[in-house]
N, C-alpha and C positions, 0 to 999 in steps of 0.2 A: 412246553407251552410256546405257542407262536406269539409274535408281537401283538397281533390282534387280540388274542386271548388275554394277554397281559393288560392291554389298554382297557378292555371290557371289564376285567376283574377290578381294576382301579376305579372305574366308574361305578360299579356296583358297590364298592367299598365306600366311595364318597357319598352315595345315596343312602347308605345305612343298610343295604341289603346283605352285606357280608358280616356275619356274626363275629368274625375274627378281627374285624377292623378296630383299631384303638379308638377310644372315645375322643370327641373333639373338645379341647380345653375351652372353657368359658370363663376364664379368670380375668378377662379384659373388662374395662369399665363399661357398663351397660346403661347407666343412668346419670344424668347431670344433677346439679344442685337445685335447679329451678324447674317448676312445673311448666308444662306447655303454655305458651302465651304470656309468660311473665315479662314485665317491663325490662328486666335485665337482659333477657334474651333478644328482645327487639333492638335494644341499643347495640348489643354485640353483632347482631345480624346486619344492621345498617353500617356499622364500622367495617365489617368484612366486605360487604357489597361495594362500598365506596372505594375500598382499597383495591378491589378488582376493576375499578373504573366503570362500574355500573352507575346509572342515574337512579337515585332512590327518591320516591315521592311518598311522604308519610301523611296519611289522612286518619283522623280520629274516628270517623264514621265507618260503618261496615255495610251500608246499604248500596244497592245497585246504582241509584242516581248519583251518589257521591263518587263512586268509582268511575262512572261515566264521565263526570266533570274532570276527574283527575286524568283520565285517558285523553280527553280533549286538550287539556292544558299541556300534556306531554307531547302530543303529536302536532298541534297547531303551529308552534314555533318552528317545527321542522318542515312545515308546509306539506304534510302528509294528509291526504284526503281519502286514501283507499287502504283497506286492510283485509286480510283473510282471518277468519275466526273458526274455531271448532264449532260443531253443530249445537253444543250445549251452552254457548256463551250467551248470557242475558243480553237482550236487545238494548237495554239501557246503557250498557258499556260502550256501545259503538253507534248509538242512534244518531249522533251528530255528524258522522262521516258521510261524505258524498257518495261513497261506494263501499259496501261491505260484501265481501265474497264469503259465503258460508261454505266451508269445505265439505264436499261430499265424497272425497276420495278419488275424484277424477282428474284433479290438477296435477300435471307433471312438473318436472323441475323447471322447464322453460316457462310455463305459465306462472309458476310461483315466483320466478325471478323477475317477472314484470310487476309484481305486487310489492310495494315498498315496506309494508309492515305486517306484523301478525300480532293479534291480541289474544292471550290465553289466561286461564287460571292455573292453579297448581294444586298438588295434593298434600305436600308437606315441605317444610323448609328447615334446614339444619343451621342453627346459629353459629356454632363453633367453626364450621367450614364455609359458611356463607353459600350453602348449596341449596338450590331450588330443585324439587323433584316433580317431574311430569310423568303421568302413567298411561298416556295414550287414550284416556277416556273422553267423555263428551265435553268436558270443560278444558281439557289439556290438548286434545287433538293428536293426530298422528305425527310421528317424529318429523316427517318431511316439511310440514308447514312451519316448524320452528327452526329449521336449519337453513332455509333458502332466503326468505325475505331479509332485508338488510337491518331492520329494526324489530326487536321483539319487546312488546309491552306485556309484562306478566304480573298478574294480581296475586298477592300473597296475603292471606288472612292471618291476623295475629294469633288466632286460636290454633293455627296449624304450624306455628313455629316451635320447634323442639331444640334441645341443646346439643345432643350428641347424635352421631351417625347410627348407633344401634337403636336409639329411640325412633329415628326417622325410618329405619328399615322395618320396625315393628308396625308402622302405619301403612305400609304399602303391600300390594299383592305381588308376590315374587314371580308370578307367571305372566304378569303384564309387561309390555315393552317400556321399561323405565328409562327416562332420560334425566341425567344429573347435570345441572347448569350451575357453574360457579363463575359468574361474570360474563362479559362478552366473549365471543370466540377469539382466541389469541394463541400465538405460538412465538417462541423465541429460538426456534431451531435453526433459523437462517442467520448465521454470524452473530447470534445472541441479541439480535435486534427484535424488539417486540413488534409483531405484525398482527393486526386485528382483522377479523372477517375472513380468515382463510378457510375455515370449515364450519361457518355458522354466522349469525348476525354480528355486525360490527358494533351495534348499539343495543344495550340491554337497559330497559326502563322497568324498574320494579316498583309497583304501587303496593305499599304495605298498609292494609286497611284494618281498622278496629282498635 
């Protein structure tokens, strides 16, 4: 057997096409103690996000107008009047901005770098790890628009907050381009000094609504 045959055989085994492949153990913890959207999960999520140095804005309402006011309150002190958004973003979220660029897929990295902020939604958020998941859909946008602008404002609905990673994965389509966000972009690889914004936004603002 060649190395190529060996690699392809392993891939077939991982996909379940090889009847001789051993079963995948599923003894790990798959569910948390709380149902999605439970108040305990929201408190845990906020704690994790703040520990990651994200800015968390908690609003009790879950309507587009309230979310829009929260977005305005988050960006106005930063003197940001322009943002890029995915095509499915409600107009109420960004209607107060002087310039809203709706992404049509044509913006390259240089064009995105001139836009100070991006406003998106999310599909699911994992409380235990403080991880927000984007799926590249109409409300989350393609990955590039959330990696280049310096500030990312992300809306998380309480009903989409789950406790564990397995619960989060059950809510997403595995064939979509998933992006997992745990706080602002940061690395400590250079002499163990934390540096933010190396490979993504330096500022993450999370609006938890509902």
